[in-house]
FIMARMAR-130750 format. One line per field, with one value per residue (C-alpha): residue number from 1; residue in one letter; y, x, z. Coordinates in steps of 0.05 Angstrom, whole numbers, plus 5000, padded with zeros to 4 digits. Layout:
N
sevo	NUM, ...
vomi	A, ...
v	Y, ...
u	X, ...
w	Z, ...
This chain:
223
sevo	1, 2, 3, 4, 5, 6, 7, 8, 9, 10, 11, 12, 13, 14, 15, 16, 17, 18, 19, 20, 21, 22, 23, 24, 25, 26, 27, 28, 29, 30, 31, 32, 33, 34, 35, 36, 37, 38, 39, 40, 41, 42, 43, 44, 45, 46, 47, 48, 49, 50, 51, 52, 53, 54, 55, 56, 57, 58, 59, 60, 61, 62, 63, 64, 65, 66, 67, 68, 69, 70, 71, 72, 73, 74, 75, 76, 77, 78, 79, 80, 81, 82, 83, 84, 85, 86, 87, 88, 89, 90, 91, 92, 93, 94, 95, 96, 97, 98, 99, 100, 101, 102, 103, 104, 105, 106, 107, 108, 109, 110, 111, 112, 113, 114, 115, 116, 117, 118, 119, 120, 121, 122, 123, 124, 125, 126, 127, 128, 129, 130, 131, 132, 133, 134, 135, 136, 137, 138, 139, 140, 141, 142, 143, 144, 145, 146, 147, 148, 149, 150, 151, 152, 153, 154, 155, 156, 157, 158, 159, 160, 161, 162, 163, 164, 165, 166, 167, 168, 169, 170, 171, 172, 173, 174, 175, 176, 177, 178, 179, 180, 181, 182, 183, 184, 185, 186, 187, 188, 189, 190, 191, 192, 193, 194, 195, 196, 197, 198, 199, 200, 201, 202, 203, 204, 205, 206, 207, 208, 209, 210, 211, 212, 213, 214, 215, 216, 217, 218, 219, 220, 221, 222, 223
vomi	M, N, Y, L, L, V, I, A, H, P, D, D, E, V, L, G, A, G, A, T, I, H, K, L, I, E, N, G, D, K, V, A, I, C, T, M, A, N, H, A, A, A, R, V, N, I, S, D, T, L, A, N, D, Q, R, N, A, L, R, T, L, G, V, E, T, I, Y, S, A, D, F, P, N, I, K, M, N, I, V, P, H, L, D, L, V, Q, F, V, E, Q, C, I, E, N, F, M, A, E, A, I, I, T, H, H, P, S, D, T, N, N, D, H, V, M, T, S, Y, A, A, Q, A, A, S, R, L, F, Q, R, K, Q, G, I, P, I, L, K, L, L, M, Y, M, E, V, L, S, S, T, E, W, S, F, D, V, S, A, N, R, F, T, P, N, Y, F, V, E, I, G, R, E, G, I, D, I, K, L, E, A, L, Q, Y, Y, K, G, V, M, R, S, Y, P, H, P, R, S, K, E, S, L, E, G, L, A, A, Y, R, G, A, Q, A, G, C, N, Y, A, E, A, F, E, C, V, F, R, S, V
v	1828, 1803, 1841, 1816, 1850, 1822, 1861, 1851, 1892, 1926, 1996, 1987, 1972, 2039, 2067, 2041, 2039, 2064, 2113, 2059, 2005, 2048, 2064, 1989, 1980, 2036, 2008, 1948, 1905, 1861, 1869, 1829, 1844, 1778, 1808, 1767, 1792, 1824, 1831, 1898, 1875, 1911, 1976, 2029, 2077, 2027, 2006, 1944, 1927, 1930, 1882, 1925, 1985, 1952, 1926, 1999, 2031, 1979, 1986, 2058, 2042, 1987, 1928, 1865, 1810, 1813, 1739, 1747, 1706, 1707, 1710, 1743, 1813, 1836, 1760, 1734, 1723, 1660, 1635, 1578, 1610, 1544, 1573, 1641, 1627, 1571, 1622, 1669, 1615, 1591, 1663, 1663, 1606, 1621, 1693, 1674, 1728, 1740, 1809, 1820, 1876, 1871, 1900, 1922, 1872, 1926, 1959, 1973, 1938, 1864, 1835, 1874, 1836, 1766, 1785, 1799, 1742, 1699, 1735, 1727, 1652, 1645, 1688, 1619, 1583, 1576, 1547, 1490, 1478, 1467, 1518, 1575, 1632, 1659, 1713, 1780, 1827, 1825, 1896, 1927, 1987, 2041, 2052, 2109, 2107, 2038, 2040, 2107, 2084, 2025, 2011, 1947, 1980, 1913, 1909, 1950, 2012, 2018, 2046, 2075, 2051, 2045, 2106, 2101, 2178, 2178, 2261, 2302, 2249, 2198, 2225, 2255, 2177, 2148, 2197, 2179, 2114, 2124, 2160, 2095, 2072, 2090, 2110, 2106, 2183, 2227, 2305, 2331, 2323, 2244, 2206, 2183, 2247, 2280, 2327, 2274, 2234, 2290, 2312, 2240, 2236, 2306, 2284, 2218, 2257, 2299, 2245, 2220, 2280, 2272, 2293, 2264, 2186, 2126, 2091, 2021, 1983, 1931, 1868, 1824, 1839, 1791, 1826
u	7504, 7443, 7408, 7350, 7316, 7287, 7228, 7184, 7122, 7106, 7135, 7194, 7238, 7225, 7229, 7299, 7328, 7279, 7333, 7389, 7342, 7338, 7409, 7427, 7375, 7397, 7468, 7457, 7445, 7383, 7345, 7285, 7238, 7222, 7166, 7144, 7080, 7030, 6976, 6963, 6918, 6949, 6965, 6922, 6900, 6943, 6908, 6878, 6910, 6986, 7009, 6982, 7008, 7075, 7079, 7056, 7109, 7170, 7145, 7173, 7240, 7247, 7235, 7213, 7215, 7179, 7168, 7115, 7095, 7032, 7067, 7024, 7032, 7063, 7061, 7126, 7152, 7106, 7120, 7176, 7239, 7260, 7201, 7223, 7280, 7273, 7224, 7281, 7326, 7273, 7281, 7357, 7358, 7307, 7341, 7416, 7416, 7485, 7475, 7423, 7399, 7349, 7327, 7376, 7359, 7351, 7290, 7238, 7193, 7184, 7170, 7241, 7275, 7247, 7253, 7320, 7346, 7310, 7359, 7416, 7408, 7392, 7449, 7494, 7460, 7517, 7553, 7503, 7479, 7514, 7500, 7492, 7527, 7565, 7542, 7583, 7552, 7499, 7480, 7424, 7381, 7344, 7272, 7250, 7190, 7229, 7309, 7318, 7283, 7320, 7288, 7333, 7387, 7424, 7431, 7478, 7443, 7443, 7513, 7514, 7590, 7557, 7530, 7497, 7494, 7429, 7422, 7364, 7337, 7341, 7292, 7248, 7240, 7241, 7181, 7138, 7146, 7117, 7057, 7031, 7025, 6954, 6958, 7042, 7064, 7048, 7060, 7117, 7141, 7124, 7180, 7152, 7138, 7171, 7211, 7232, 7255, 7295, 7323, 7352, 7381, 7415, 7441, 7470, 7505, 7531, 7563, 7589, 7610, 7563, 7498, 7436, 7449, 7417, 7460, 7464, 7508, 7544, 7562, 7592, 7633, 7662, 7708
w	0325, 0348, 0406, 0451, 0498, 0555, 0592, 0640, 0601, 0545, 0547, 0586, 0527, 0503, 0561, 0581, 0511, 0451, 0421, 0431, 0397, 0339, 0337, 0331, 0274, 0231, 0240, 0214, 0275, 0293, 0351, 0381, 0445, 0502, 0533, 0603, 0616, 0572, 0603, 0655, 0712, 0772, 0734, 0734, 0666, 0614, 0555, 0544, 0484, 0503, 0448, 0394, 0428, 0431, 0357, 0335, 0378, 0353, 0293, 0301, 0322, 0267, 0308, 0272, 0317, 0387, 0429, 0483, 0547, 0588, 0658, 0708, 0716, 0788, 0801, 0773, 0835, 0849, 0779, 0776, 0760, 0713, 0671, 0667, 0651, 0596, 0558, 0554, 0531, 0474, 0449, 0456, 0413, 0371, 0355, 0363, 0405, 0418, 0463, 0515, 0553, 0612, 0673, 0733, 0785, 0838, 0815, 0853, 0810, 0824, 0756, 0726, 0784, 0760, 0690, 0707, 0751, 0688, 0636, 0682, 0675, 0608, 0590, 0606, 0554, 0508, 0562, 0569, 0488, 0430, 0372, 0419, 0397, 0446, 0490, 0475, 0515, 0571, 0600, 0644, 0623, 0669, 0668, 0706, 0757, 0780, 0771, 0809, 0871, 0886, 0950, 0965, 1003, 1005, 0933, 0886, 0855, 0778, 0761, 0689, 0654, 0589, 0546, 0475, 0444, 0413, 0394, 0389, 0341, 0381, 0445, 0386, 0358, 0435, 0447, 0377, 0404, 0469, 0448, 0421, 0494, 0513, 0594, 0602, 0589, 0645, 0659, 0685, 0749, 0732, 0714, 0656, 0617, 0567, 0604, 0651, 0596, 0555, 0624, 0638, 0568, 0576, 0637, 0621, 0559, 0595, 0647, 0581, 0539, 0483, 0456, 0494, 0508, 0538, 0600, 0615, 0660, 0625, 0669, 0618, 0552, 0508, 0456
């Protein structure tokens, strides 16, 4: 199956689903990354070579296809919604995506929210245009330092109902890929620390009765 991850920024894909990406590719599925904002003008201590960092990180996971837009960082809320949707639609059509993974719409980071809304709208492309594969799966992922905050109490919080067992090897490959993102990882107890990511994977694994896991919220599945 062709999986398209629609993310706001480079690093989101590894933080949220790095081990799952690697497992899917190892199992013979195809994975592409659609990145909406590739600059980090509003982010502190982040590499100014994010695009290159991302290529190196994704090469570690086995990803070959990356789509990159240039929407403004932390300003995606002032970009016309249609522009965001149409870019995601182009990626869906080009990659012939059958499954979409994106941010949860109640994330604290506004770019994550706008990206999620755009991915949701674009996910119905197969109903509007011929020749597009029928959508089989739409899921939200969790990105530590954003998803867990969920300040908007009027929205539903991230509620995982789909767990991917990743094992210790999945944690290791995820951390290896994150090392390529300069300035992203921090010291514990920051949520983007080695200990926090390991702890989350252990907790999600315990929830699902498996050996480490990445958790998702499945919102649409067609069997």
